[in-house]
C-alpha positions as CSV (number, residue, x, y, z in Angstrom):
1,M,10.5,12.8,181.2
2,S,12.8,15.2,179.9
3,Y,16.0,14.4,178.7
4,T,18.9,16.9,177.8
5,L,20.3,16.4,173.8
6,L,23.6,16.7,173.3
7,T,25.5,16.5,169.8
8,G,29.0,15.6,169.6
9,E,31.0,12.8,168.1
10,F,31.6,9.1,169.3
11,V,35.1,8.0,169.7
12,I,36.7,4.8,169.6
13,R,40.5,5.4,169.1
14,Y,43.3,8.2,169.7
15,P,45.4,8.5,166.5
16,D,48.3,10.0,168.7
17,L,47.4,7.3,171.4
18,P,46.0,4.2,169.8
19,R,47.4,1.8,172.7
20,Q,46.1,4.1,175.3
21,G,42.8,4.9,173.7
22,P,39.0,4.2,174.8
23,E,37.9,0.6,175.2
24,P,34.1,0.4,173.8
25,D,32.0,-2.7,175.0
26,G,28.2,-3.4,174.5
27,D,27.1,-0.9,176.8
28,T,29.7,2.0,177.1
29,I,31.2,4.2,174.5
30,K,33.2,7.4,174.6
31,F,31.5,10.6,173.4
32,A,32.9,14.3,172.9
33,P,30.2,16.7,173.1
34,D,30.3,19.8,171.2
35,T,29.3,21.9,174.4
36,P,30.9,20.3,177.1
37,A,29.4,22.5,179.6
38,L,26.1,20.8,179.0
39,V,27.3,17.7,180.6
40,E,27.8,19.7,183.7
41,T,24.2,20.6,184.0
42,L,23.0,17.2,184.3
43,P,21.6,15.5,187.3
44,R,24.0,13.7,189.5
45,V,22.2,10.4,190.2
46,S,25.0,9.5,192.9
47,G,26.3,12.5,194.0
48,R,29.5,12.1,191.6
49,P,30.3,14.9,189.2
50,P,30.9,13.8,185.7
51,D,34.3,12.4,184.8
52,L,34.9,14.7,182.0
53,N,38.2,15.4,180.0
54,S,39.3,17.2,176.7
55,R,38.7,13.9,175.1
56,G,35.2,13.6,176.2
57,I,33.5,11.5,178.7
58,S,32.1,7.9,178.7
59,V,28.4,7.0,177.8
60,R,26.9,4.0,180.1
61,L,23.8,3.1,177.6
62,E,20.7,3.4,179.7
63,A,18.3,0.3,180.3
64,I,20.8,-2.4,179.2
65,D,23.8,-4.5,180.5
66,A,26.0,-6.2,177.7
67,L,28.4,-9.3,179.0
68,E,31.6,-7.9,180.1
69,T,34.5,-8.0,177.4
70,H,36.9,-6.8,180.4
71,F,35.8,-6.5,184.1
72,E,39.1,-5.9,186.3
73,S,41.3,-8.7,184.4
74,D,38.3,-11.0,183.6
75,H,35.5,-11.2,181.0
76,Q,32.1,-13.0,180.4
77,E,31.4,-15.4,177.5
78,L,33.8,-13.3,174.9
79,A,31.5,-14.5,172.0
80,G,28.7,-12.9,173.3
81,A,30.2,-9.8,174.8
82,N,31.9,-9.0,171.7
83,A,28.8,-9.8,169.4
84,A,27.4,-6.9,171.7
85,R,30.2,-4.7,171.2
86,D,30.4,-5.0,167.5
87,R,26.9,-4.6,166.8
88,L,26.8,-1.4,169.0
89,L,29.8,0.2,166.9
90,E,27.9,-0.8,163.7
91,L,24.7,0.7,164.9
92,L,26.8,4.1,165.5
93,G,28.5,4.1,162.0
94,F,31.9,2.3,162.9
95,T,33.3,-0.1,160.1
96,G,36.5,-2.1,159.3
97,V,37.1,-1.8,163.3
98,V,40.2,-4.0,164.3
99,F,41.5,-4.5,167.8
100,F,44.9,-5.1,168.9
101,P,45.8,-9.1,169.1
102,D,47.6,-8.4,172.4
103,Q,45.0,-5.7,173.7
104,P,42.0,-6.8,172.7
105,N,39.9,-4.4,173.9
106,K,41.8,-1.5,172.2
107,V,41.3,-0.3,168.5
108,K,44.0,-0.8,166.6
109,S,42.8,0.8,163.3
110,A,39.1,1.5,162.1
111,D,37.6,3.4,158.8
112,Q,36.5,6.0,161.0
113,D,38.0,7.1,164.8
114,R,35.4,9.3,165.4
115,V,31.5,9.7,163.9
116,R,29.2,12.4,164.7
117,G,26.0,11.2,166.8
118,H,23.7,12.3,169.8
119,V,23.2,11.2,173.1
120,L,19.8,11.9,175.4
121,S,21.0,11.7,178.9
122,N,19.3,12.5,182.3
123,G,22.3,12.3,184.5
124,I,25.6,11.1,185.6
125,D,26.5,8.0,187.2
126,A,28.4,6.7,190.6
127,N,31.6,6.2,188.1
128,G,31.3,9.7,186.4
129,R,30.0,8.4,183.4
130,M,27.0,9.9,181.2
131,I,23.7,7.8,181.3
132,G,22.0,7.8,178.3
133,F,20.4,6.7,175.0
134,V,22.8,7.0,171.9
135,Y,21.8,7.6,168.3
136,A,24.0,7.8,165.0
137,G,24.2,11.1,163.3
138,D,23.0,14.4,163.9
139,P,19.0,15.1,165.4
140,A,17.0,18.0,164.1
141,D,16.5,19.4,167.6
142,P,19.3,21.8,168.3
143,D,22.3,20.8,170.9
144,G,21.0,21.3,174.5
145,A,17.4,20.8,173.7
146,R,15.1,19.4,176.2
147,I,13.5,16.4,175.0
148,F,10.4,14.4,176.2
149,L,11.6,10.9,175.6
150,R,8.6,8.9,174.6
151,P,9.1,5.0,173.6
152,D,9.0,5.7,169.9
153,R,12.1,7.9,169.9
154,A,13.7,5.6,172.5
155,D,13.2,2.8,170.4
156,Q,15.3,4.5,167.4
157,S,18.5,4.3,169.9
158,A,21.2,1.7,169.8
159,N,20.4,0.8,173.1
160,A,16.6,-0.2,172.1
161,S,18.0,-2.3,169.0
162,L,20.5,-4.2,171.0
163,L,17.8,-5.0,173.8
164,A,15.6,-5.9,171.1
165,D,18.0,-8.4,169.3
166,G,18.8,-9.9,172.3
167,H,22.6,-8.8,172.4
168,V,22.0,-7.8,176.0
169,Y,20.5,-7.9,179.1
170,P,18.0,-5.4,180.6
171,A,19.2,-3.5,183.8
172,Y,16.6,-1.0,184.6
173,Y,17.9,1.5,187.2
174,S,15.7,4.5,188.7
175,S,16.9,6.7,186.7
176,L,15.0,5.1,183.9
177,P,11.3,6.5,183.6
178,A,8.3,4.3,184.5
179,E,6.9,4.4,180.7
180,L,10.1,3.5,179.2
181,R,10.7,0.7,181.5
182,T,7.7,-1.1,181.1
183,H,8.0,-0.5,177.1
184,F,11.8,-2.2,177.3
185,A,10.6,-5.0,179.5
186,G,8.3,-5.9,176.7
187,S,11.3,-5.8,174.1
188,S,13.4,-8.0,176.4
189,R,10.8,-10.5,177.2
190,A,10.1,-11.1,173.4
191,A,14.0,-11.3,172.6
192,R,14.0,-13.9,175.3
193,E,11.0,-15.9,174.1
194,A,12.5,-15.8,170.4
195,Q,15.5,-17.4,172.1
196,L,17.6,-14.5,170.0
197,G,21.2,-13.5,170.7
198,I,22.7,-14.7,174.2
199,W,19.4,-15.8,175.4
200,P,19.6,-19.3,174.3
201,R,22.8,-19.7,176.5
202,S,21.6,-17.8,179.4
203,T,22.1,-19.5,182.8
204,A,21.7,-18.3,186.5
205,D,18.2,-17.2,185.8
206,P,14.4,-17.9,186.7
207,N,14.9,-20.7,183.7
208,G,17.7,-22.7,185.5
209,A,20.8,-22.5,187.6
210,A,24.3,-22.0,186.8
211,T,27.4,-24.2,188.1
212,V,30.2,-22.0,189.0
213,T,33.3,-23.9,190.4
214,D,35.7,-21.3,189.9
215,L,36.7,-18.1,188.0
216,D,37.8,-19.8,184.6
217,G,34.8,-21.8,184.3
218,L,32.6,-18.4,185.4
219,Q,34.4,-16.4,182.4
220,E,32.5,-19.0,180.0
221,L,29.2,-18.7,181.1
222,V,26.2,-16.3,179.7
223,M,24.8,-14.4,182.9
224,W,23.3,-11.3,184.2
225,P,26.6,-8.9,184.1
226,K,25.9,-7.7,187.5
227,L,25.6,-11.1,189.1
228,F,28.8,-11.6,187.6
229,R,30.4,-8.6,188.5
230,R,29.6,-9.6,192.1
231,L,30.9,-12.9,191.7
232,V,34.0,-12.0,190.6
233,P,35.3,-10.2,193.5
234,F,33.5,-13.0,195.8
235,L,35.8,-15.7,194.1
236,A,38.6,-13.7,194.7
237,T,38.5,-13.9,198.5
238,G,39.6,-17.8,198.3
239,A,36.1,-19.3,198.9
240,T,35.9,-22.5,197.1
241,D,31.9,-22.7,196.9
242,L,28.9,-20.0,197.2
243,N,27.6,-21.5,200.5
244,G,29.0,-17.8,201.8
245,F,27.4,-15.5,198.9
246,D,24.6,-14.4,200.7
247,A,26.3,-13.2,203.8
248,W,28.9,-11.6,201.8
249,L,26.5,-9.3,199.9
250,R,24.6,-8.3,202.7
251,A,28.0,-7.4,204.7
252,D,27.9,-4.3,202.2
253,P,24.8,-2.9,201.4
254,V,26.7,-0.2,199.7
255,N,28.9,-1.7,197.1
256,R,27.6,-5.2,196.7
257,D,23.9,-5.4,197.5
258,D,22.3,-3.1,195.4
259,A,18.9,-1.7,196.9
260,L,16.1,-2.8,194.4
261,F,12.6,-1.9,194.1
262,L,10.8,-5.4,193.6
263,L,7.8,-4.6,190.8
264,D,6.3,-7.9,191.6
265,R,5.4,-7.2,195.4
266,L,5.8,-3.2,195.3
267,E,8.5,-3.6,198.2
268,H,11.8,-2.1,198.8
269,G,14.7,-4.8,198.9
270,N,17.8,-5.8,198.0
271,L,20.3,-7.9,195.7
272,H,20.4,-10.7,197.9
273,D,16.1,-11.2,197.6
274,V,16.5,-12.0,194.0
275,I,19.4,-14.4,194.3
276,T,19.6,-18.2,195.9
277,A,23.2,-19.6,195.7
278,S,24.3,-23.0,197.7
279,G,27.3,-25.1,197.1
280,H,28.5,-24.4,193.4
281,T,25.1,-23.1,192.1
282,I,23.6,-19.8,191.9
283,Q,20.5,-18.3,190.3
284,L,18.4,-15.1,190.0
285,T,14.8,-15.7,191.2
286,V,13.8,-12.8,189.4
287,W,14.1,-11.8,185.7
288,P,16.1,-8.2,185.4
289,E,13.1,-6.5,184.0
290,D,10.7,-7.4,187.1
291,F,12.9,-5.1,189.5
292,I,14.3,-1.4,189.4
293,I,17.9,-0.9,190.6
294,G,18.9,1.8,193.1
295,P,22.1,4.3,192.7
296,D,25.0,2.8,193.2
297,P,26.7,3.9,195.8
298,A,23.2,4.7,197.6
299,P,22.5,8.2,197.9
300,G,22.2,10.0,201.2
301,G,19.6,12.2,200.5
302,G,16.3,12.0,202.8
303,G,18.0,11.3,206.1
304,G,18.7,13.5,209.5
305,A,16.9,14.4,212.3
306,G,13.5,12.4,213.0
307,G,14.2,10.2,209.6
308,T,15.6,8.1,207.7
309,A,17.7,7.5,204.3
310,A,14.8,6.5,201.5
311,G,15.4,4.1,198.2
312,A,13.2,3.9,195.3
313,G,10.0,3.1,196.4
314,D,9.8,4.1,199.8
315,V,7.8,7.1,199.3
316,V,5.4,7.1,196.0
317,I,2.9,9.5,194.2
318,I,-0.5,8.3,194.6
319,A,-2.8,11.1,192.9
320,A,-2.2,14.5,191.3
321,L,-4.9,16.9,190.5
322,P,-4.0,18.9,187.1
323,D,-7.2,20.7,186.3
324,P,-8.5,22.2,190.0
325,A,-12.2,23.6,189.6
326,G,-11.4,27.6,189.4
327,A,-7.9,29.1,188.9
328,D,-4.9,26.7,188.6
329,A,-2.6,28.8,190.1
330,G,-1.4,27.2,194.0
331,A,-4.5,25.0,193.6
332,E,-2.8,21.8,191.6
333,S,-1.7,19.2,193.9
334,V,0.3,15.9,194.0
335,T,0.0,13.6,197.1
336,L,2.4,11.2,198.4
337,L,2.5,8.2,200.6
338,N,5.4,7.1,202.8
339,V,4.7,3.1,202.3
340,S,7.8,2.4,204.2
341,G,8.0,1.2,208.0
342,T,10.0,4.8,209.1
343,A,9.7,8.3,208.7
344,V,11.3,10.2,205.9
345,T,12.8,13.8,206.0
346,L,11.7,15.4,202.7
347,N,13.9,18.3,203.1
348,Q,15.8,19.0,199.8
349,W,13.6,16.7,198.1
350,A,11.2,17.8,195.2
351,I,8.7,17.0,192.5
352,A,9.9,17.7,189.0
353,D,7.8,17.6,186.0
354,A,8.4,16.6,182.4
355,A,9.5,20.4,181.5
356,G,11.9,20.4,184.1
357,G,10.2,22.4,186.6
358,R,10.8,21.9,190.3
359,E,8.7,22.0,193.8
360,A,10.8,21.9,196.5
361,L,9.5,19.9,199.6
362,Q,10.1,20.2,203.5
363,G,9.0,18.5,206.5
364,R,8.7,14.9,207.7
365,L,6.5,12.3,206.7
366,A,5.8,9.5,209.2
367,A,5.9,6.4,208.4
368,G,1.9,5.2,206.7
369,D,1.2,8.7,206.0
370,A,0.4,10.8,203.3
371,V,0.7,14.2,202.3
372,R,-1.1,16.7,199.7
373,V,1.4,19.1,198.1
374,K,-0.1,22.1,196.9
375,L,2.0,23.0,193.7
376,S,3.6,26.7,193.4
377,N,4.6,27.8,190.1
378,G,7.8,25.8,189.9
379,V,5.7,22.7,189.1
380,Q,2.8,23.1,186.6
381,L,0.6,20.1,185.9
382,S,-0.2,19.9,181.7
383,N,-3.8,19.0,181.2
384,R,-2.4,17.2,178.0
385,G,-0.6,14.6,180.0
386,D,2.7,14.9,182.0
387,T,5.3,13.0,184.0
388,L,6.2,13.5,187.7
389,R,9.1,12.3,189.4
390,L,9.8,12.6,193.1
391,L,13.5,12.9,193.7
392,D,15.6,12.8,196.7
393,G,18.1,15.4,197.9
394,G,20.9,13.6,195.9
395,G,18.7,13.8,192.6
396,A,18.1,9.8,192.6
397,V,14.6,9.0,191.5
398,I,12.5,7.7,194.2
399,D,9.2,7.5,191.9
400,E,7.7,8.2,188.8
401,V,4.2,8.4,187.5
402,A,2.5,9.6,184.0
403,Y,-0.9,10.3,183.1
404,Q,-2.4,11.2,179.5
405,G,-4.8,13.8,178.4
406,T,-7.6,11.6,178.5
407,Q,-7.3,11.1,182.2
408,V,-8.1,15.2,183.0
409,H,-11.1,15.9,184.0
410,R,-12.0,19.3,185.5
411,G,-11.8,19.3,189.4
412,R,-11.2,15.5,189.5
413,T,-8.3,14.0,190.8
414,I,-5.9,11.3,189.1
415,T,-5.0,8.3,191.2
416,F,-2.1,6.0,190.4
417,P,-3.1,2.5,191.7
418,R,-0.2,0.8,193.4
């Protein structure tokens, strides 16, 4: 999958307004791009424009979720939350960082207020932040270059280091390519098995339930941060136990009950499908690397007359013909299958390749039906290997597959088992 490279500076303090400056944490950092116009070209995964101003934009680190140093007026276990934050700043080149005692999330002083760095980004999230992999220093590639991100280059990011060292949980949104997701899943499992970082203290996971009696107790626990971010507003309703948590999640499928694609079952689901809660105990029943999280809030793409809104995994790519017998032009194809129980309208959807090409889609795909899409010049399948993404009308990734050059044979169709 192609990412846009943006060079610039990571910023942790405003010398003119230190008490109103950024609040870096373990998975978010302020970034001042050299070419702000590049940010405007990024896909808007949830339909929201970038929250970019003269001081820059916040970058939400892809593939990871750090313990919250601050969420509204609350936080998670501060030892783990601060360790992730401090390690991120160290990886990016900041030293001597001191936080205000009375504003512990704002930087009082540091050896550097800004350091050179770069981001590989493929979109803007629901909060207007840039989604990306972050790196210290300037790259060899030029600003604005399109980079096909492979695991070896992703492993050089701060994101990968934080995950491998056990400082953060995995959180795989549909914006993350399948190849990278599989790669990072191995990294997170290895960190957990080695009991690195937060893992010895992790709770509310398949290894054991957490006991939550009140908000104060919750703030001392180590658990998957998205679960924490759901529990805080639930407890704020005045709930004295967790018996109503499932119903509370289901009541708001946009802002609470995140859409998921469950990798073990290859089924579309929601957050409530991977959580059990009763009395004062709560537990994730599936490890976070074993499901894909849909954009939040869910985009409206794919709906319309005669169809329904689709989420990640509802329509899948099952085959591709990159090297047809005879001339390639107009003969290459990609085959889609609607695995959901309802029809999906494909108007404004697209198939995208690693080079950034797009093939616009139209029509209606009935439940259980497949369609073979013949490609024009918008998408050209590489015989040396390629990555294909199915995008809905809002730019959200519905499915993604990859193939290698060794799989390409003239006239032969490549299948993607499900």
